[in-house]
N, C-alpha and C positions, 0 to 999 in steps of 0.2 A: 316632582310632577312637571311635565313640560308646559311651558307657557304657550297659549294658543296662538298668539301673534309673536313670532320670533323677533326679538328686538334687533337682531342682526339684519333681518330683511326689512322690517318696518321701522323707518326712521324718518328724518327730515334732511333737507339739503344741507343744513348747518351741521349735521352729524358727520359728514364725510368731507374729504378733500376733493373738491369738484375737479381739480386738475387731473385727477386719476380716473375720472368717470366720463362717459358719454351719456348725456341725459336724453332719453327718448320720451316724446309726448304722444299719447295715443287718444283717439276718440273711441270709446267702447260702449256698445249697447249690449245688454245681457239680461236675461231673466235669472236673477240671483238674489238671495237674501243677504249675501255678504260680499260686497264689492271689494273690500280689503283683501279677503282671502283669494278672491279670483285674481286680483292684481298680483298678489304674492305668488300665486301659482304660475303666472306669466314670467315673473322675475326668476323663479327657480328653474322653470322649463328651459329658459334661454341661457342659463349659466351652469349651475352645478348639479342639477337634479332632474328628477322625473316625477311621476305621479305619487311615488312613495319614497321616503328618505331611506337611502341605502346605508349600510354600516360605515363605509369609508367617506361619506359626506359628513365629515366631522365639523364641529364648530369652527375649528381653525380654517378648514377649507372654505366654509361659508364666509368667515370674516375677510378672507383674502379674495374670494372669487364670485360670491353670489351677487345677483342683482338686487338693488335696493329700491323698495317702493317709497318714494319721497313725496308723492302727492297723489291724492284721489279727491276729485272735486265733482260733486253732483251737479247735473244740469236738469232743471233749475237747482239752485243752491239749498236743497232741503236740509233742515236741521232737526226737526222734531219727529217727522214721519214722512214716509214716501208713499204716495197713493197708488203708484203703478208697480206692477210686477216686473216690467221691463225697465231696467235702470239705464240711464244715459250718464256717462261719466267722462271726465278727462283724467287720464292716468299718466303719471310720470314715473319712469323707472330709470335708475342710474346703473349703467353697466361698467364694470372695471375694464378699461380699454386694453389692459395688459392681457386679458383673456383673448383678445382679438388679434393684436398686432396691428401694425399700421398699413392696412390694406382694405379695399372695398369689398371683395367677395365675402370674407369672413365677417366683416362689419354687418353686411346684410343678413348673413346666416344667423347672427346673434340678435340683432335688434328686431328682426322680422322674419325669423326662420320658421320653425314649426308653427308658431302662433299665427303666421300669415294665413294658415288654413282655416282658422276660426272665423266664423261669420261675424259681420258687424264689428270689425276691428280695423281701424285705419291709423297708420303711422303719420302723424301730423308734422312732426319736426324732430330734428336731432340737434342738440347743442354740443359742439365739439370743443374740448379744451385745447389750449395752445400746445400742450405736450403731445397730443395725438396728431394735430395738424402738422407739427414739425417733421413728421415722417413722410410727408408728401411734398413733392417739388412744385406741384401745380402747373399752371401754364408756363411754357418755356419762353414764349414771346409776350403774351398778354396784349392789352390794347395798345400800349406805347410801342412795343416791339413790332407789332404788325403795321402800325402807322409809320414807323421808321423804315420798315422794309418797302413800303409802297410810296413813301414820301408824301403822304397826304395827312394834313393836320387840322384843316379848317372846316371839315364837313363829315357827315356820316360816310362810310364806305359803301360802295354799291356792289352787289353780288348777283350775277346772272346765273342761270342754269340752262343746260341743254334741254330743249323741248321739241317734239313730244318726249315723254319720260323715257320711253324705250321703243325699240323697233326700227330706228333709222340707222343706215349703214355709216361706215366711217367717213366716206367722202362727203356725205351730207353734214355730218358732225363737224368736219373740218371747215366746210363753207360757212356754217352757222357760227362757229367759233371765231372765224376771221371777221365776220360781220359784227359780232358783239364787240370784239377788240376795237374795230374801227369806230364803233358807236361811242366808245369812251368809257366802258364799264371798267371797274377796278379789278374784279375777280370773277372767274367763271368756274362753276363746279359741275360735276356730273350730277344727274338726278340720282336719288337714292335707289331707283329701280333699275339702274344700269351699273353693273360692277364689272363682270367679265363674261358677257353673253357671247354666243357663237357669232351673232351678226355684227358685233362691234367689240372684239377682244380688247382687253385693257391696254396692252402694250402697243397695239396698232393705233388705238385711240389716242394714247399719250403722244406717240410720234406725230400723228396728224395735228393734234391741238398745239403742241409745241412749235410745229412748223408754221401753223397759222399765226401763233403769237409772235414769232420772230418776224414773219412777213409784215404784220401790222406794226410792229415796233419800228421797223426800218422806214415805214411810211409816216408814222405819227410821232415817234419818239416816246410813246407811253408804254410802259411795261404793264402787262396784265398777268395776274397770278392765276394759273390753272390749278384746280383742286380735284384730282381724280379720286374716284370712289374705290378704295382697296378692300372693301368688306369681303371677308372670306373666313375659312377656318384659320385659327390663329397662326399656325406654322406657315401657311401659304400667305397670310396677310403680311408677315414680316418679310418673306421673300419678295413679295410685290412692292412693299415699301422701299426696300433697299434698291431693287432694280429701277423703280420709278425715279428715285433720287439720283441714281447713276445716270439716268437718261436726261436729267435736267429739271425734273419737277421740283417746285419750291413750296409746296403745301400738299396736305393729304386730307382725305375725308373718310370717315368711318361711320357706319350705321351702328352706333355704340350699343343701343339697347338690344338689338338683335344679335350682336357679337358677344355680349356678356360684359359685365362690369370688370374692370381690371385690364381689359385689352387695350383701351385707350391709354391707361397709365403706363403700360409696358412700352407702347410706342413713344410716349412723351418723355420717358426717362432713359431711352436708348440714345446715347450721344451720337450714334451714327445716323440717327434719324432727326437731324437738326432743322426741322421745318415746322411752320405753324400747322395745327391740327384743327379740323372742323368736325364737330359732333352733330350728326343728324338725328332727329327725334323719332324716326319711324319705329313702330312697334312699342313705343313708350306708353301709349294709351292703355295698354293692358295692365299697367302698374298703377295708374293714378286716376283714371276717369271715374271710377265709382265713388259715390259720396260716402259709402259705408266701409269699404275695404281698400286695400292697396296702400299707396303712399302719396304724400302731397307732391304736387308738380314742382314746387320750388326745390325740393330735394332731388327729384329725378333730373330736372334740367339745370338746376342751379348748383347747389353745394356739391353733389356727386361729380358733376362734369368739371367743376373747377378744381376739386381735389385731384381728379384723374388727369388733369393737364390739358383740357380743351382751351384753345385760343379763341374759337368762335363756336357759339352754340345756337343752332337754328331751332326755333320752336314756334308754336302757333301764336299769331297775333290775335288779340281779343276782338279785333274789328274785321277779321278776315273771313275766310270761307269755312273755318272750323270753329265751332262754338267754344268760348272760354270766358270766364269772368274777368273783368278788367283788373281786379285786385290780384288775381292769380298771375297773369302775364307780367304785371308790374313787379310782383314779389320775386318772380324768377329773375328779372333783370337786376333787382336789388341784390339778390344772392350772388349774382355774377360780378357786380361792379363794386359793392361796398367792401369796407375793410374786413379781411378774413384772416386774422393771425399772420399777416405779412405776405400772403399769396398774391401774385399779380392778378389784376382784374381781367376778366374774360369778356370779349365782345358779345352782347346779346344780338341775335339776329331774328327778330320777330318776322315771320313770313306766313305763307299759305293765304294768298289773296291780297298781297301788298300792291297798292297802286298809288299814283301821286296824290290823289285826294285824301289818302289816309296819313301821309307823311307828317304833316303838321301836328295832327293829333298824337301820333306815336312819339314824336320828338317832345311834345309838351309833357307826355307821361314819363319818358325815359331819358331825355337829353340828347345830345349829339354824338355820344360815344356808342353808336350802334352801327350795325351792318344792315343796310336795306336790301333784303333778298327778294327779288321779284322774278317771276317767270312770264306769265301771260301778259302782264301789263307792259312788258318790254316787247315781247314777240308780236303782240296783237295791236300795238299802238298804230293809229291811223297814218302816222308819218314814218312808220318802220322802226327798226331797232334803234337807230340813232335818235329818233324822236322819243322813244320810250325811255332811254337812258337819260336824255336831257331833261325830260319832264320830271323824273324823280329827283334829279339834282336841283332843278329849279324850285320844286316844292320845298326842299330843305333850305334853299337860299331864302325863300319867302318867310319861313319860320324864323330863321336867324335874324332877318331884318325887321321882323315884327309887322310884316305886310300881309293883309288877308290874301288868301290864295287866289280868289277870283280877280282881285285888283292886280296882283302880280302877273296873272295870266294875260292881261291886256297887252303887255309888251313882251310876252314870251310865248310864241306860237305853239311850241311843243306842249307846254303846260296847258295852254288853252284847248288844244285838241284833245288832250287827255280828259279835261274836265267836261268837255262836250260829250265825250264818249262814256265816261263812268261817273261823272259828278264829283262832289266832295263828300267827305264822311258825314252821314246823317244817322244819329243814334236811333232814330225811329224807323229807319228803312234800310234793309239789306239788299245789296245787288247780287248776293250769292244764293244759289239754289239750296245749298246745304244748311243755310241759316234762315231761310224764309219761313 
């Protein structure tokens, strides 16, 4: 007689060699009388089986390749009876990573493939063993390598972007790029909404921006990194990456979530593309914004991007124009910066509404190993672009010195003008229409 709960599938973490498994943690809501069997069905569906056991799914196949249900926890922690038909549980399933190989696309196909279609199931976290992570090179430069490239060690890096997002011709982009360089910014990237449009083709844009950067360098002695957006179909993306580097570009940007997981890793591990890579978050909200479905943001922007080789990850700041819980944006940064089986740390770049009045709060949350990405607060500063860049740096200086922002502003006119324009961070009041 077959055992109802197959002991190969239903076990505990101590029953298996965790170095051979990726542990997935899910939030599951379901109307079911047997959450164990439902979790077991998930484990089988994503590894060896389907809705019925087929003849060649032998015990040996299961022992070597099936997913293991190692934890099912009721919320609340019911023990004697459950008063509700709809059960809420935390489910942990361990997947043998040799089923997957060391790559992101098949990882996602396994831990959240067919079951992602099920309603009220969210992938909260993935715990990766060292043996799996060893197959990824991670960031080529990381925080230290990027600082070495720019020669900046004592403050956050500043990142500007071309604005408006799209629609302006190459000559306007060149003028704006030069002005940003003169203003003293460290890096300038394309907006995510401009890749290779008719009105500003990629390679003409690169020529113009590099020309502006060289002109500014001769005047100031400061090198500014240009990060063009090469987002495209994968074959064209590689062609663009190689040509951009041949032209003199020293960093590249990709709309990773729109391009597909694995594309960034292909760039990062290509030795002929030996430049820092910036991952932009556009389109990612489709995967993590629901409270009941999708995946957690620290997977999307943190662990996946670091495994795939991003040197900078742009994502939403909790205090900016796009809503986010503070603990979520902090957890993303921790996923990028903390020890991760030897991978180099990646720069978090919390953005989307960054202005000088927010900088001390963000640095208090994340520290100084961040990239301050700003658009409007640079471009619309009352004293122009130079004032906008200076105000952001001055806000970082105030935090490092432990001086209140308003006090530091008294001797720093650029910061003072910014505070008069937008104020300092107030948790009880938003200056953004999207969060009012």
